[in-house]
C-alpha angles and dihedrals in degrees: 000000000000123000088246094059119124097246092053092048089049092049091050091052090045092053090051090052090046091054089053090049089242090143101168091053090047092050091053092050095047091047089053090049091051091050090051092051117009090185092064103109094191093057090056092041095054091043089055090048091054091049090053091049090053094046098251100129095163090058089045092054091054093047094046092049087055089050091053091046087056094044117013091187094059097123095185091053091054090048093050091045087056089052091050091049089049091052089057093047095253094131097161090056089044091055090049091053093049090051091052090051090052092046088058097038112019093190095053095135097192094048090049092049094048093044090057090050093046094048088052090053091050092049091048091049092051092051089050093049091048090050093053091050092049097045105037110023102081101356127204106058108119095209092051093048092050092049089047090056089051089053093049091052090048091050092053093044089057097041116018094201093053114142084236086087089072093062101059100075091050092048092048090052091050091050092050090049100044108012121121126239117247112197114227122210114211111244112238091237093065121111116255098256098046098091091045091055091050091048090051088052092050092049090050090052090052088053090046090240092142101170089051090049091051091050092052092048090052089051088055091048091052087059098040116005099180100084114112094191091062092053088049091052090048089053091054090049094048093048089049090052092048096252097132095168091052091048093050091050091050094049091046088054088051090057093044089057098038115017092189096046115154104231091189091066117079110208120225130175113258104253089232089059098048 
C-alpha cells in the first residue's frame, strides 16, 4: 500500500486529532481507515486507544482484538488490550495480554509494569477468596478463622485497597461477642508499671472508654513492646472505633510477634498478676 493511500491519510489525520485530544474526530477517522482496509492493524489499534481514552473499554476490547487479528505480533495492541481488560475487571485476561506483549517485546516497559501490578491484584484476590472460605463457609472452626485472618492481612498487604478491608470490623465484632478469655501471666522481666497500664486499659474497655483503653495499651507498649496480645487488643479497639487502617496495622504486628496467634482469644492479665 502506498503512502498516499486513503487509509494511511486517514490514520495520519486521526493521529493529528488524537494529539489535539479531539477524540471523537479521531475515532471517526480511524473507523473510516478500518473500513477502507480491515487488515490495517494500526487503524484498529488507534481506534482502540481512542476508546480507552474516552472510557469505552468494551469498544476498545473489540477494536484491539481486530488489531491483533490483523497483526498477532503487535505488542502495543496486546498491551492496550490488557489495559482494556483491566478496566472491565477481567484481571486474569489482562495479565495474559501483558504476558503476550512481553513475549513479543521483552523490553516493553509498560507491559512489564502493569503485569506486576495485575499479578499483585490476582494474588490479593486469591488471598481474599481463601479468607472468605475459611471464615464463613462453614464458620465456627477456630483454626480456620485464624488462618482466614492471616489470609485477609496478606490480601491487604499486597493490595491496600483490597475488599478484604471490609471484613475486619465484622470479624472484630464477632471476636468481642464470642471470643474466649486467655489469662496472661506477667513475665518477670516486665517493668513494674506494665501490668497496671494493661489493667487500666481493660477497665476502660469494660467502661467502653475505647480511646482511654488505647492510650493505656500504648503506655504498656512503651514499657514492653513485645506483647502480641496487646497489639491484638489494640486492633479490636481500632476496628470498634472505625479506624480500619490502625486495626490492620495492630493485627499485622500481632502476627509479626506471634505467627500462630489465636485471634479468637482475648488476652487479659491474670487478676493475681495485676
